[in-house]
N, C-alpha and C positions, 0 to 999 in steps of 0.2 A: 485600294488601288495598288497596281503593281509599281514598284519603285524601280526606276531605270538605273542602269550602271553609271550613266553620266551624272545623275543627281547625287549618287553616293560619292562619286569622285569629287564633285564640286563641294559637297559638305566636308569631305575629308580634307581638301585643300584649304577650306575656310577655317576649320577648327583644329585640324591636326589630330583629331580623334581617330580611333581605330576603324577599319572598314566595317567590321561587324557591328560596332556601336553606332556608326553612322546609318547603316541600313535599318537597324532597329528603331532609331530615332525617327527616320523618315517614314517608316511603317506606322509608327505611333502618331506622327504628325500628318498623315495622309499626303505625303509628298511635299509638304510645305517646308522649304529649306530654312526660312526664318524661324519658324516654330521649332523645327528640329534642332537648330542651333541653341535655342533657349533650353530645350530639354536636356541637351548635352551639358550645358552650363549648370543646370539645376542638379544634375547628377555628379558634377565635378569632373566630368570627362574632358571638356574643353579646357578647363583650367589646368588639368594635368598635361594636356597636350602642349600648352604654352611653355612648359618646363622641358619639353622633349629635346630642344636644341642645346641645352646646357650640358657641359661635360660631366660625365659620371665615371670617375676612374678609381673611386674608393669602393668599399663594400666588403663582401666576404666570399669565401669559397666554402659552402656548406656541405657537409657529408651526412648521409643518412644510410644506415645499415639496417636492413630488415632483420627481425628476430632470427637468430640462428646463422646469420651471415650469408643468407641465400640470395639477397638482392642488395646491391650497393649503388649509391648515387652520389655524384659530385656535381654541384651546380655553382656557377659563378654569377653572383648578383651584384650589380654596381649601383652606387649612389654618389652624390657629389662630395660629401665630406666624411672624414674618418670618424667624426663625432657621431653622425647618424649611423654609420656602419657598426658602431659598438652598442647602439641602443637595443633594449630588449624587444621593442616593437619590430625593428628591422630584422633582428635575428630570428624572431618568431615567424616572420614572413618568409625568410629564407628556408627555415625548417619546414614550413608548410609546403613550399614549392618542391623541395627535395622529396618529401614524402609523397606528394602528388605524382611526381615523375616515377617514383618506385611503383606506385599503384597503376598508373594509366599508361605507362610505357610510350610516351611520344617519341617521334623520330627527329623532329625539328622544333626550333623555338617558334618560328613564324612561317607563314606560307611563302614568304619571299625567299626562304632558304631551300625550298623544295626544288630540286633540279628540274629544269624545263623538260628534259627527256623523260623523266619519271611522270610528270604531269601529262605529257602527250600520250605516253603508253597507257596510263590509267584512263584517259579519255577514249582511247581506242577500245579498251575493254568495256567501258560503260556504254559506248555506242553500239557495240556488238550485242550487249545484253539487252538494250532497249529494242533493237531490231528483232532479236530473237523472241522478245515478248509480243511482237506483232504491232509495235507502235508505228504510226505513220512517220515516214522519213522527215516530213516537213517540221515535226515537233521534236524530233530526236535531239537536235542540237541544244534546244532549250532544256530538255531533260538532262542532258549530259552536264550542262553548266550547273544545274541544280544539284546533281549528284556529286560533282567534283567538289562542291562546297562541303558536303558530308565527309568527303575524303580528307579535306583540310581539318575539319573538326575532330576527326579521329586521330590524326597523326601530328598536328601542329599544337604545341604546348599552349600557346596563347589563346587558341580557339576551343580548347577542351573545357568541359564543365568542371569546376573545382570540386574535388572529392568531398570536401567538408560542407560544401554548399552548392549543389548542382544547378541551382537557379542562376548562378553567375559564372562567367567564364574566367579563366586565368587573366585574360586581358582586362576585364572589368575589375577584378581583385587588384591587379597591379595599379590601375588608374586610381582606385580608391586609396591605396597606400601613398601614391604620389601626392594626392590632394591632402591627406591628413598629415603626412610627414613634412611636406613642403619642399621636397627636393626631387630632381629627376632620378628615377630608378629604372634600371633595365636588367632584364634577365639575359645575360650575354651568351652563355653556352652551358651545356651539361653533357655528362656521360653516364650511362646506366649499364651496370653489369648484372647479369643473372647467372647464378651458378649452373654450370652445365649447358649454357646457351649454345645451341647449334649441335648438341649431342643428343642422342636418343635417350630419353629419360621418362619417368613417370610424370604425367601432367598434373600440376597442382593449381589451385585457384589462388594465386598470389594476391590478386586484388582484394579478395575477401579477407585474407590474412592481414594485409596492411590496414584495411579499414577497421578490422577488429582491434588492432593495436592503437589506431587513432582514437577509438572510443574509450580506451582504458583510462 
């Protein structure tokens, strides 16, 4: 059955889990909010959400430089205590996120950061595409909403498939770490530089190069 936006909103407000996680739980539970809540708890996502309101001001600024110095990433990841910020588990997580950013080139941390003007412009483009495909105008709006979700998945870090395990999103990976470490963790901001970006140059497949280095 199709899951309504209001049901996703209700589950998100009830559990504090991410929007994408709520939708998946509702899909799995056939729209039953009680069952979806249980599924989120079983996966540790609701428990992670309970920590979301706690202050996270410690952590690390992790740097990742791709072989040869062609791509550079700085990412700030916060946790609640300096002790956790110095653990190998937290540092490994930060390293994975920096490497993922290098490979997947997100523009924003979350969909909430995407400027509304950019979203509206993208919706106009998607609407024009759907109409040009000959789709009935009465279903175009629903198609646009579905396709804008793909846009968020492509450019928002938390919604991207994790490069080391594409079956989970960065948001799911983050919630897993919150549950296992026991502190609120947040990916606050990042910057990604690519050598010669904006200049005319030979096109290389940096994603393949980064992934090759991951597997070493």
